[in-house]
N, C-alpha and C positions, 0 to 999 in steps of 0.2 A: 640356815636361812632365818630361823627363829632368832638367833643371836644378833643377826644383822638388823632385823626389824626392831628388836629391843634396844639395840645401841642407837639406831637412828631416832627412835622415840625419845630416848633420854637426851640425845643431842639437840633435838628440836626444843625440848622443854627447858633445857638448861639456860639460865640467863646469860646474856652476852656480857662480857666484861665491860663495865662502864668507864667512860673516859674520866679524867680528873674533873671534879666538880667545878662548875663555873661560878664566878663571884656573883653575888646577888645584885640585881640591877639597882641603880640609884633611884632617887625619888623622881617622879614625873611632874614636871612643872607645866601648867597650862595657863597661858595668858589670855584673858578675855578682853574683848574690845567693847568699849561702851557704845551702846546703840543710841541713836538720836531719839529724842522724846517722840512719842506717838502723836501724830498730827490729828486734828479733828477731821471728821468725815465731810466730804463735799456733798452738799444737798442739791436738789433740783433748783432751789431758789438761788443758790450761789452760781450755778451754771447760767441761768437766765439773766441774772444781774450782770455777770461778766459779758455775756453776749450783747446785752443792751448797751453796756458801757462801751464796748468795742465799736458797735455800729454807730453810736453817738459820736465817737471820736472821728470815725471815717466820714460821717455826714458833715461835721464841722469843717474838716479838712477840705472836703469837696466844695462846700459853700465858699470858703476863703479862696480856693484856687479859681473857682468860677468868677468870683468878684474881681480878682486880680486880672484874669484874662479878659473879662468884659471891659474893665477900665483901660487896659492896653489897646484893645480894639477900637474903643471910642476915641481915644487920644490920637491913634494913628489915622483914623478916618477924618477927624477934624483937621489934623495937620495937612492931609492931602487936599482937603477941600479949600483950605486957605491958600495952598501953593498953586492950585489950578484956578484959573480965571473962569468967569462964566462962559459956558459953551453956547448959550442961547442969548441973542441980543436982548430979548425981552425978559431975560431972567432977572428976578428980583429976590433978594434975600429976605426971608421973613424974620429971621433972628440975626442980630449982629453981636 
């Protein structure tokens, strides 16, 4: 039994036969991607200026749309008034 333990101890400690050595790996090539340049930080003033600019554009667009719709309504009303005759016999036009 002692011989068996001694044989198993040497069997465990004996190095395993190594396979054929593998060739050394080739060089590792790493490609880097250029990063865009760092942009400047956005400040609170930039945010406020952008908001005021956007609101200004919306206000100008609303004013132009209101003027155009107002002109169309006035022209349609005038054309209907011209087409319709006076409904009251004592009706007098103040403006001609």
